[in-house]
C-alpha positions in Angstrom: -23.8 38.4 -20.8 -21.4 40.7 -19.0 -19.4 38.6 -16.4 -17.0 40.7 -14.3 -14.5 38.2 -12.7 -12.1 39.4 -10.0 -9.6 37.2 -8.2 -8.1 38.7 -5.0 -6.7 35.6 -3.4 -3.7 33.9 -5.0 -4.8 30.5 -3.9 -7.4 30.6 -6.7 -4.6 30.9 -9.2 -3.9 27.2 -8.9 -7.3 26.4 -10.5 -6.8 25.8 -14.2 -9.0 27.8 -16.5 -11.0 29.4 -13.6 -12.4 32.2 -15.8 -13.6 29.7 -18.4 -15.1 27.4 -15.7 -16.9 30.4 -14.2 -18.2 31.6 -17.6 -19.4 28.0 -18.5 -21.2 27.7 -15.1 -23.0 31.1 -15.5 -23.9 30.4 -19.1 -25.4 27.1 -18.1 -27.9 29.0 -16.0 -28.3 32.1 -18.2 -27.5 31.1 -21.8 -28.8 34.2 -23.6 -29.7 36.8 -21.1 -28.5 40.4 -21.4 -27.4 40.6 -17.8 -24.4 41.6 -15.7 -22.9 39.6 -12.9 -19.9 40.3 -10.7 -18.0 37.3 -9.4 -15.3 37.6 -6.8 -13.0 34.7 -6.0 -11.5 35.5 -2.5 -10.1 34.2 0.7 -11.8 32.8 3.8 -10.7 35.9 5.7 -12.3 38.3 3.2 -15.5 36.4 2.8 -15.8 36.3 6.7 -15.6 40.1 6.7 -18.3 40.3 4.0 -20.4 37.7 5.7 -20.1 39.7 9.0 -20.9 43.0 7.4 -23.9 41.9 5.4 -25.3 38.9 7.3 -24.1 39.4 10.8 -22.2 36.2 10.7 -18.4 36.9 11.0 -17.3 33.5 9.8 -16.3 32.2 6.4 -18.8 30.5 4.1 -18.4 28.9 0.7 -20.5 31.3 -1.4 -22.5 34.5 -0.9 -24.9 36.1 -3.4 -26.1 39.7 -3.4 -29.0 40.2 -5.9 -29.8 43.5 -7.3 -33.4 44.5 -7.1 -35.3 44.0 -10.4 -36.7 47.5 -9.9 -33.3 49.0 -10.3 -33.3 51.3 -13.3 -31.1 50.3 -16.2 -29.9 52.7 -18.8 -31.0 51.8 -22.3 -28.6 49.5 -24.1 -27.0 48.4 -20.8 -27.2 44.8 -19.4 -29.5 44.4 -16.4 -27.4 43.9 -13.3 -28.3 40.7 -11.5 -25.9 41.1 -8.6 -22.6 39.8 -7.2 -21.3 36.4 -6.1 -18.4 35.9 -3.7 -16.6 32.6 -3.3 -14.0 31.5 -0.7 -11.2 29.2 -1.8 -10.4 27.6 1.6 -14.0 26.7 2.5 -14.7 25.4 -0.9 -11.5 23.3 -1.1 -12.1 21.8 2.3 -15.7 20.9 1.4 -14.7 19.3 -1.9 -12.0 17.2 -0.1 -14.4 16.2 2.7 -17.2 15.3 0.2 -14.8 13.6 -2.1 -15.8 15.7 -5.1 -13.6 17.1 -7.8 -12.8 20.7 -6.9 -13.8 22.1 -10.3 -17.2 20.3 -10.0 -17.8 21.8 -6.5 -16.9 25.3 -7.7 -19.2 24.9 -10.7 -22.0 23.8 -8.5 -21.6 26.7 -6.1 -21.5 29.2 -9.0 -24.7 27.7 -10.4 -26.1 27.9 -6.8 -25.1 31.6 -6.5 -26.6 32.5 -9.9 -29.9 30.9 -9.0 -29.9 33.0 -5.8 -29.5 36.1 -8.0 -32.5 34.9 -10.0 -34.6 34.7 -6.8 -34.3 31.0 -5.9 -33.8 30.3 -2.2 -33.8 27.4 0.3 -35.4 28.9 3.3 -38.0 26.1 3.5 -38.2 22.6 2.2 -40.3 23.4 -0.9 -37.9 26.2 -2.0 -34.9 24.0 -1.2 -36.3 21.2 -3.3 -37.0 23.4 -6.3 -33.6 25.0 -6.1 -31.8 21.7 -5.8 -33.8 20.1 -8.7 -32.7 23.1 -10.9 -29.1 22.7 -9.8 -29.1 19.0 -10.5 -30.6 19.5 -14.0 -28.1 22.2 -14.9 -25.1 20.2 -13.6 -26.3 17.1 -15.4 -26.3 19.2 -18.7 -22.7 20.0 -17.9 -21.9 16.3 -17.4 -21.6 16.4 -13.6 -23.1 14.2 -11.0 -25.9 15.1 -8.6 -24.1 17.2 -5.9 -26.6 16.2 -3.3 -26.1 12.4 -3.8 -24.0 10.8 -1.1 
């Protein structure tokens, strides 16, 4: 798996082993796939710009996923690009604090969530949301983490 990690906000530098955490989360979803994913750890301001540009919502959010069409041609021998995930430090840290969750667990959950979006999972209706949440809960349990949806 080809995981291209970029960090453009210095607040993320306080997170110990961020690259290892990201790789572990992605591999928990895609253990053996020959795919490429871009992962950007950024600021609330930058994700608000991206959210405004691509979704028409000029406000920060915790995570955005941008899947690549499965019909995109891939040169022989190259990994299949799945897409990009963008994560905002401020939103995620505030959510973790408000939800009384370890920051690293919340980041891991949101990476898993983002990768599942790249694979076609969604939560536009109750059935889709239930399937996606069940998959997230199972993957996080395999990583030794609690159900992120339990209160």
